[in-house]
NUTOR-596518 format. One record per residue (C-alpha): chain; x negated, z, y. Coordinates in pm, whole numbers, always signed. Layout:
BEGIN
+--------+--------+--------+--------+
! chaine !     xx !     zz !     yy !
+--------+--------+--------+--------+
!      A !      X !      Z !      Y !
...
+--------+--------+--------+--------+
This chain:
BEGIN
+--------+--------+--------+--------+
! chaine !     xx !     zz !     yy !
+--------+--------+--------+--------+
!      A !  -2000 !  -3524 !   +552 !
!      A !  -1661 !  -3360 !   +503 !
!      A !  -1526 !  -3084 !   +284 !
!      A !  -1185 !  -2912 !   +300 !
!      A !  -1211 !  -2586 !   +496 !
!      A !  -1525 !  -2689 !   +684 !
!      A !  -1602 !  -2874 !  +1006 !
!      A !  -1713 !  -3233 !   +967 !
!      A !  -2086 !  -3297 !  +1018 !
!      A !  -2221 !  -3635 !  +1138 !
!      A !  -2587 !  -3736 !  +1155 !
!      A !  -2730 !  -4075 !  +1244 !
!      A !  -3064 !  -4184 !  +1100 !
!      A !  -3262 !  -4485 !   +991 !
!      A !  -3439 !  -4521 !   +659 !
!      A !  -3752 !  -4729 !   +616 !
!      A !  -3794 !  -4944 !   +310 !
!      A !  -3964 !  -4774 !    +14 !
!      A !  -3952 !  -4436 !   +186 !
!      A !  -3820 !  -4109 !    +47 !
!      A !  -3629 !  -3865 !   +259 !
!      A !  -3432 !  -3545 !   +208 !
!      A !  -3153 !  -3452 !   +448 !
!      A !  -3013 !  -3098 !   +469 !
!      A !  -2674 !  -3055 !   +636 !
!      A !  -2515 !  -2714 !   +689 !
!      A !  -2135 !  -2710 !   +694 !
!      A !  -1960 !  -2464 !   +922 !
!      A !  -1655 !  -2295 !   +767 !
!      A !  -1320 !  -2324 !   +944 !
!      A !  -1110 !  -2009 !   +953 !
!      A !   -747 !  -1940 !  +1026 !
!      A !   -592 !  -1603 !  +1106 !
!      A !   -318 !  -1481 !   +871 !
!      A !   -136 !  -1156 !   +947 !
!      A !    +14 !   -991 !   +637 !
!      A !   +289 !   -732 !   +686 !
!      A !   +504 !   -560 !   +426 !
!      A !   +786 !   -309 !   +404 !
!      A !   +688 !    -54 !   +285 !
!      A !   +341 !    -65 !   +437 !
!      A !     +8 !    +10 !   +267 !
!      A !    +64 !   -250 !     -4 !
!      A !   -242 !   -405 !   -160 !
!      A !   -330 !   -760 !    -48 !
!      A !   -501 !   -993 !   -295 !
!      A !   -629 !  -1337 !   -199 !
!      A !   -708 !  -1563 !   -493 !
!      A !   -717 !  -1253 !   -712 !
!      A !   -961 !  -1059 !   -491 !
!      A !   -853 !   -745 !   -304 !
!      A !   -871 !   -796 !    +74 !
!      A !   -720 !   -476 !   +211 !
!      A !   -376 !   -323 !   +260 !
!      A !    -82 !   -411 !   +480 !
!      A !    -59 !   -449 !   +773 !
!      A !   -378 !   -655 !   +810 !
!      A !   -499 !   -973 !   +977 !
!      A !   -722 !  -1180 !   +752 !
!      A !   -961 !  -1455 !   +850 !
!      A !   -933 !  -1707 !   +568 !
!      A !  -1102 !  -2040 !   +512 !
!      A !   -880 !  -2337 !   +585 !
!      A !   -803 !  -2424 !   +224 !
!      A !   -504 !  -2333 !     +8 !
!      A !   -500 !  -1967 !   -100 !
!      A !   -277 !  -1761 !   -328 !
!      A !   -175 !  -1439 !   -152 !
!      A !    -24 !  -1151 !   -349 !
!      A !   +125 !   -831 !   -210 !
!      A !   +144 !   -543 !   -457 !
!      A !   +279 !   -188 !   -435 !
!      A !   +341 !    +47 !   -732 !
!      A !   +714 !    +80 !   -798 !
!      A !   +797 !   -246 !   -619 !
!      A !   +820 !   -610 !   -721 !
!      A !   +509 !   -807 !   -627 !
!      A !   +532 !  -1097 !   -384 !
!      A !   +325 !  -1412 !   -435 !
!      A !   +288 !  -1720 !   -216 !
!      A !    +55 !  -2011 !   -151 !
!      A !    -61 !  -2067 !   +207 !
!      A !   -296 !  -2298 !   +396 !
!      A !   -454 !  -2124 !   +702 !
!      A !   -468 !  -2338 !  +1018 !
!      A !   -764 !  -2289 !  +1254 !
!      A !   -639 !  -2212 !  +1603 !
!      A !   -282 !  -2149 !  +1485 !
!      A !   -234 !  -1787 !  +1369 !
!      A !    +26 !  -1735 !  +1095 !
!      A !   +227 !  -1432 !   +988 !
!      A !   +343 !  -1344 !   +636 !
!      A !   +611 !  -1075 !   +631 !
!      A !   +774 !   -950 !   +313 !
!      A !  +1023 !   -677 !   +220 !
!      A !   +927 !   -555 !   -128 !
!      A !  +1211 !   -497 !   -371 !
!      A !  +1225 !   -163 !   -551 !
!      A !  +1181 !   -201 !   -925 !
!      A !  +1482 !    -80 !  -1123 !
!      A !  +1396 !    -32 !  -1489 !
!      A !  +1763 !     +4 !  -1581 !
!      A !  +1912 !   -309 !  -1428 !
!      A !  +1582 !   -498 !  -1424 !
!      A !  +1610 !   -540 !  -1047 !
!      A !  +1286 !   -666 !   -897 !
!      A !  +1158 !   -796 !  -1231 !
!      A !  +1147 !  -1170 !  -1314 !
!      A !  +1469 !  -1295 !  -1474 !
!      A !  +1266 !  -1512 !  -1712 !
!      A !   +922 !  -1464 !  -1867 !
!      A !   +714 !  -1745 !  -2016 !
!      A !   +468 !  -1705 !  -2302 !
!      A !   +137 !  -1886 !  -2329 !
!      A !   +308 !  -2113 !  -2583 !
!      A !   +588 !  -2205 !  -2341 !
!      A !   +870 !  -1993 !  -2485 !
!      A !  +1120 !  -1829 !  -2248 !
!      A !  +1238 !  -1468 !  -2261 !
!      A !  +1546 !  -1357 !  -2066 !
!      A !  +1590 !  -1027 !  -1884 !
!      A !  +1855 !   -805 !  -2049 !
!      A !  +1980 !   -505 !  -1845 !
!      A !  +2015 !   -159 !  -1994 !
!      A !  +2354 !    -22 !  -2092 !
!      A !  +2563 !   +201 !  -2312 !
!      A !  +2794 !    +80 !  -2589 !
!      A !  +2932 !   +164 !  -2931 !
!      A !  +2754 !     +8 !  -3225 !
!      A !  +2942 !    -76 !  -3540 !
!      A !  +3310 !   -152 !  -3595 !
!      A !  +3634 !    +27 !  -3658 !
!      A !  +3761 !    +88 !  -4010 !
!      A !  +4070 !   -106 !  -3904 !
!      A !  +3874 !   -427 !  -3833 !
!      A !  +3933 !   -706 !  -4081 !
!      A !  +3621 !   -798 !  -4275 !
!      A !  +3440 !   -475 !  -4188 !
!      A !  +3168 !   -355 !  -4423 !
!      A !  +3106 !    +13 !  -4493 !
!      A !  +2761 !     -1 !  -4328 !
!      A !  +2911 !    -71 !  -3983 !
!      A !  +2965 !   +292 !  -3888 !
!      A !  +3052 !   +365 !  -3527 !
!      A !  +2802 !   +543 !  -3306 !
!      A !  +2745 !   +553 !  -2929 !
!      A !  +2411 !   +406 !  -2825 !
!      A !  +2233 !   +381 !  -2491 !
!      A !  +1962 !   +129 !  -2415 !
!      A !  +1790 !   +314 !  -2133 !
!      A !  +1561 !    +38 !  -2002 !
!      A !  +1604 !   -330 !  -1941 !
!      A !  +1403 !   -550 !  -2176 !
!      A !  +1328 !   -915 !  -2250 !
!      A !  +1468 !  -1119 !  -2538 !
!      A !  +1374 !  -1470 !  -2647 !
!      A !  +1614 !  -1734 !  -2521 !
!      A !  +1577 !  -1922 !  -2851 !
!      A !  +1466 !  -1857 !  -3205 !
!      A !  +1102 !  -1922 !  -3297 !
!      A !  +1060 !  -2279 !  -3419 !
!      A !   +854 !  -2427 !  -3699 !
!      A !   +627 !  -2580 !  -3436 !
!      A !   +581 !  -2240 !  -3269 !
!      A !   +496 !  -2068 !  -3596 !
!      A !   +261 !  -2339 !  -3720 !
!      A !    +38 !  -2284 !  -3417 !
!      A !    -31 !  -1947 !  -3581 !
!      A !    -11 !  -2054 !  -3945 !
!      A !    -60 !  -2433 !  -3974 !
!      A !    +11 !  -2446 !  -4347 !
!      A !   +358 !  -2288 !  -4319 !
!      A !   +658 !  -2479 !  -4448 !
!      A !  +1019 !  -2367 !  -4414 !
!      A !  +1112 !  -2586 !  -4711 !
!      A !  +1438 !  -2769 !  -4769 !
!      A !  +1786 !  -2713 !  -4908 !
!      A !  +2008 !  -2963 !  -5084 !
!      A !  +1753 !  -3233 !  -5020 !
!      A !  +1767 !  -3168 !  -4644 !
!      A !  +1463 !  -3054 !  -4448 !
!      A !  +1439 !  -2711 !  -4287 !
!      A !  +1089 !  -2797 !  -4173 !
!      A !  +1122 !  -3018 !  -3864 !
!      A !   +927 !  -2896 !  -3562 !
!      A !  +1239 !  -2812 !  -3354 !
!      A !  +1424 !  -2630 !  -3632 !
!      A !  +1399 !  -2249 !  -3644 !
!      A !  +1125 !  -2119 !  -3867 !
!      A !  +1257 !  -1986 !  -4198 !
!      A !  +1114 !  -1856 !  -4524 !
!      A !   +902 !  -1602 !  -4333 !
!      A !   +876 !  -1239 !  -4435 !
!      A !   +908 !   -954 !  -4187 !
!      A !   +533 !   -896 !  -4215 !
!      A !   +458 !  -1260 !  -4133 !
!      A !   +691 !  -1244 !  -3833 !
!      A !   +519 !   -939 !  -3682 !
!      A !   +172 !  -1083 !  -3746 !
!      A !   +279 !  -1389 !  -3546 !
!      A !   +398 !  -1158 !  -3268 !
!      A !    +63 !   -978 !  -3261 !
!      A !   -116 !  -1314 !  -3244 !
!      A !   +103 !  -1426 !  -2954 !
!      A !    +48 !  -1094 !  -2773 !
!      A !   -329 !  -1143 !  -2791 !
!      A !   -290 !  -1500 !  -2660 !
!      A !   -113 !  -1359 !  -2354 !
!      A !   -354 !  -1069 !  -2303 !
!      A !   -100 !   -807 !  -2414 !
!      A !   -151 !   -510 !  -2642 !
!      A !    -22 !   -587 !  -2994 !
!      A !   +275 !   -377 !  -3101 !
!      A !   +212 !   -369 !  -3477 !
!      A !    -61 !   -212 !  -3689 !
!      A !   -132 !   -231 !  -4060 !
!      A !   -143 !   +114 !  -4217 !
!      A !   -220 !   +150 !  -4588 !
!      A !   -109 !   -206 !  -4648 !
!      A !   +217 !   -175 !  -4450 !
!      A !   +282 !   -329 !  -4107 !
!      A !   +453 !    -88 !  -3869 !
!      A !   +526 !    -75 !  -3494 !
!      A !   +324 !   +175 !  -3293 !
!      A !   +552 !   +434 !  -3134 !
!      A !   +617 !   +446 !  -2842 !
!      A !   +641 !    +69 !  -2839 !
!      A !   +357 !   -110 !  -2663 !
!      A !   +391 !   -390 !  -2407 !
!      A !   +325 !   -685 !  -2639 !
!      A !   +573 !   -914 !  -2810 !
!      A !   +787 !   -760 !  -3082 !
!      A !  +1110 !   -797 !  -3271 !
!      A !  +1423 !   -661 !  -3101 !
!      A !  +1553 !   -332 !  -3228 !
!      A !  +1888 !   -350 !  -3402 !
!      A !  +2051 !   -177 !  -3104 !
!      A !  +1897 !   -428 !  -2859 !
!      A !  +2011 !   -721 !  -3074 !
!      A !  +2371 !   -597 !  -3095 !
!      A !  +2383 !   -510 !  -2724 !
!      A !  +2263 !   -861 !  -2631 !
!      A !  +2494 !  -1043 !  -2873 !
!      A !  +2816 !   -841 !  -2846 !
!      A !  +2822 !   -700 !  -2494 !
!      A !  +2662 !   -979 !  -2291 !
!      A !  +2795 !   -906 !  -1942 !
!      A !  +3127 !   -757 !  -2059 !
!      A !  +3283 !   -418 !  -2133 !
!      A !  +3454 !   -498 !  -2463 !
!      A !  +3237 !   -604 !  -2755 !
!      A !  +3279 !   -954 !  -2893 !
!      A !  +3420 !   -996 !  -3241 !
!      A !  +3234 !  -1323 !  -3288 !
!      A !  +2947 !  -1467 !  -3086 !
!      A !  +3195 !  -1707 !  -2921 !
!      A !  +3497 !  -1479 !  -2872 !
!      A !  +3781 !  -1313 !  -3060 !
!      A !  +3932 !  -1568 !  -3298 !
!      A !  +3864 !  -1820 !  -3573 !
!      A !  +3789 !  -2107 !  -3605 !
!      A !  +3493 !  -2137 !  -3367 !
!      A !  +3548 !  -2359 !  -3064 !
!      A !  +3355 !  -2683 !  -3036 !
!      A !  +2977 !  -2637 !  -2988 !
!      A !  +3000 !  -2263 !  -3058 !
!      A !  +2704 !  -2265 !  -3295 !
!      A !  +2566 !  -2379 !  -3629 !
!      A !  +2759 !  -2240 !  -3927 !
!      A !  +2862 !  -2349 !  -4277 !
!      A !  +3118 !  -2615 !  -4192 !
!      A !  +3245 !  -2962 !  -4278 !
!      A !  +2895 !  -3103 !  -4234 !
!      A !  +2772 !  -2871 !  -4511 !
!      A !  +3064 !  -2917 !  -4751 !
!      A !  +2856 !  -3120 !  -4997 !
!      A !  +2580 !  -2859 !  -5032 !
!      A !  +2758 !  -2523 !  -4986 !
!      A !  +3049 !  -2381 !  -5184 !
!      A !  +3216 !  -2191 !  -4897 !
!      A !  +3258 !  -2364 !  -4560 !
!      A !  +3480 !  -2366 !  -4253 !
!      A !  +3730 !  -2645 !  -4309 !
!      A !  +3832 !  -2703 !  -3946 !
!      A !  +3493 !  -2689 !  -3775 !
!      A !  +3207 !  -2938 !  -3768 !
!      A !  +2885 !  -2873 !  -3576 !
!      A !  +2721 !  -3186 !  -3715 !
!      A !  +2436 !  -3007 !  -3895 !
!      A !  +2456 !  -2933 !  -4269 !
!      A !  +2153 !  -2702 !  -4249 !
!      A !  +1969 !  -2552 !  -3950 !
!      A !  +1985 !  -2733 !  -3616 !
!      A !  +1714 !  -2774 !  -3351 !
!      A !  +1696 !  -2447 !  -3158 !
!      A !  +1885 !  -2443 !  -2830 !
!      A !  +2135 !  -2708 !  -2939 !
!      A !  +2442 !  -2495 !  -2874 !
!      A !  +2590 !  -2311 !  -2577 !
!      A !  +2405 !  -2004 !  -2446 !
!      A !  +2577 !  -1672 !  -2381 !
!      A !  +2596 !  -1515 !  -2035 !
!      A !  +2240 !  -1383 !  -2067 !
!      A !  +2106 !  -1731 !  -2143 !
!      A !  +2050 !  -1659 !  -2514 !
!      A !  +2119 !  -1929 !  -2772 !
!      A !  +2193 !  -1917 !  -3145 !
!      A !  +2249 !  -1542 !  -3166 !
!      A !  +2556 !  -1618 !  -3371 !
!      A !  +2430 !  -1897 !  -3597 !
!      A !  +2150 !  -2131 !  -3705 !
!      A !  +1938 !  -1866 !  -3883 !
!      A !  +1995 !  -1496 !  -3928 !
!      A !  +1726 !  -1288 !  -3758 !
!      A !  +1488 !  -1010 !  -3853 !
!      A !  +1516 !   -698 !  -3638 !
!      A !  +1253 !   -429 !  -3603 !
!      A !  +1428 !   -137 !  -3772 !
!      A !  +1405 !    -34 !  -4130 !
!      A !  +1756 !    -66 !  -4268 !
!      A !  +1957 !   +256 !  -4285 !
!      A !  +2303 !   +321 !  -4425 !
!      A !  +2509 !   +575 !  -4233 !
!      A !  +2836 !   +646 !  -4411 !
!      A !  +3000 !   +866 !  -4149 !
!      A !  +3092 !   +768 !  -3792 !
!      A !  +2904 !   +968 !  -3530 !
!      A !  +2996 !  +1091 !  -3184 !
!      A !  +2638 !  +1187 !  -3096 !
!      A !  +2475 !   +933 !  -2866 !
!      A !  +2142 !   +780 !  -2965 !
!      A !  +1906 !   +669 !  -2687 !
!      A !  +1685 !   +368 !  -2768 !
!      A !  +1708 !   +414 !  -3146 !
!      A !  +1417 !   +268 !  -3343 !
!      A !  +1554 !   +338 !  -3690 !
!      A !  +1377 !   +521 !  -3973 !
!      A !   +996 !   +536 !  -3975 !
!      A !   +977 !   +439 !  -4343 !
!      A !  +1192 !   +229 !  -4570 !
!      A !  +1211 !    -49 !  -4826 !
!      A !  +1425 !   -304 !  -4641 !
!      A !  +1432 !   -429 !  -4283 !
!      A !  +1750 !   -502 !  -4092 !
!      A !  +1889 !   -854 !  -4054 !
!      A !  +2144 !   -950 !  -3790 !
!      A !  +2346 !  -1257 !  -3703 !
!      A !  +2520 !  -1537 !  -3889 !
!      A !  +2337 !  -1846 !  -4015 !
!      A !  +2398 !  -2205 !  -4122 !
!      A !  +2513 !  -2056 !  -4457 !
!      A !  +2783 !  -1834 !  -4299 !
!      A !  +3153 !  -1918 !  -4320 !
!      A !  +3347 !  -1598 !  -4399 !
!      A !  +3516 !  -1370 !  -4150 !
!      A !  +3290 !  -1086 !  -4265 !
!      A !  +2963 !  -1273 !  -4213 !
!      A !  +3055 !  -1445 !  -3887 !
!      A !  +3135 !  -1120 !  -3704 !
!      A !  +2863 !  -1007 !  -3461 !
!      A !  +2888 !   -649 !  -3591 !
!      A !  +2791 !   -757 !  -3944 !
!      A !  +2476 !   -587 !  -4075 !
!      A !  +2252 !   -697 !  -4357 !
!      A !  +1906 !   -619 !  -4491 !
!      A !  +1626 !   -794 !  -4674 !
!      A !  +1283 !   -738 !  -4822 !
!      A !  +1190 !  -1100 !  -4881 !
!      A !  +1187 !  -1434 !  -4702 !
!      A !  +1500 !  -1653 !  -4703 !
!      A !  +1575 !  -2013 !  -4617 !
!      A !  +1829 !  -1903 !  -4353 !
!      A !  +1633 !  -1612 !  -4200 !
!      A !  +1402 !  -1634 !  -3896 !
!      A !  +1335 !  -1432 !  -3582 !
!      A !  +1309 !  -1431 !  -3202 !
!      A !  +1083 !  -1259 !  -2949 !
!      A !  +1144 !   -936 !  -2763 !
!      A !   +928 !   -744 !  -2518 !
!      A !   +941 !   -425 !  -2311 !
!      A !  +1005 !   -452 !  -1940 !
!      A !   +653 !   -323 !  -1864 !
+--------+--------+--------+--------+
């Protein structure tokens, strides 16, 4: 009789015809010594999810595969799989990285939801929201103001798809436009209200064992402040920081760069492919999709984010506000007004073709669902 992690037992016997017999065999566990050391010391050791002491420590573990985790508050956890070997002591030695909530150092660069979506780590930073009065195509709602995002955060690598959303609401349809479907599984979900978007985010948070961010109060869905650890919409400041200042000092004019027309594969906009169904289109660009494209079709920015500048426009968390005067006073982690009628919308879509709408600084607002408006995930660092 053999079993992984135990010594083999052999027993020889004879059995007479028509006889009944019961044989009891006791298996002896095999153990291997594993020394666990960390810098700094006194880190918690977990083996298969069970606490086994603190570093440094020598553990006697059964000779089967184990998951060993080393945890220390303020440091990135270390995780490894190991098979102890009887008679051959092993040593696990790890230097724990200090967690940096500004740069995101020590945190995973990518998170995965229970539904298989990826979120990318976005470092903190300071920038100027809005655009100069001298910028061509500028709207009056793009007032300049310094903003600081004080903590790194996570943002969905792609927009939420129809398939994603229908796991929450099976009957949802994103509809069609000009006889062309907006409803394929891989296309971004559209025709969803802000309330429907945040209810999906609460549902996904519960799936992943996270605390939902949004609560319904007197018939209105609102984020709980300070923001909880579950999935949420990005704030308007987080969206603009991720789209305009991705790894660079000077803000982008467009998601792809500083000039029109877009380069090849820059994104999904109103173009030659949409000329038969839209009145205004780019006449020297063709992305091959008259309406929305499958998410992730086009080139990602330096943070690994796709479709921030096209496909569908995106809900952001803030209530929309109109500031008419540029400000020199810095805002840290702005969440927008606590009450309002409209929610902010950012980013161009498959309907966008004008200089004004294609700019990354462009701001819009909405109270209702639209056929070119969807959303993506965001989440706090911790």
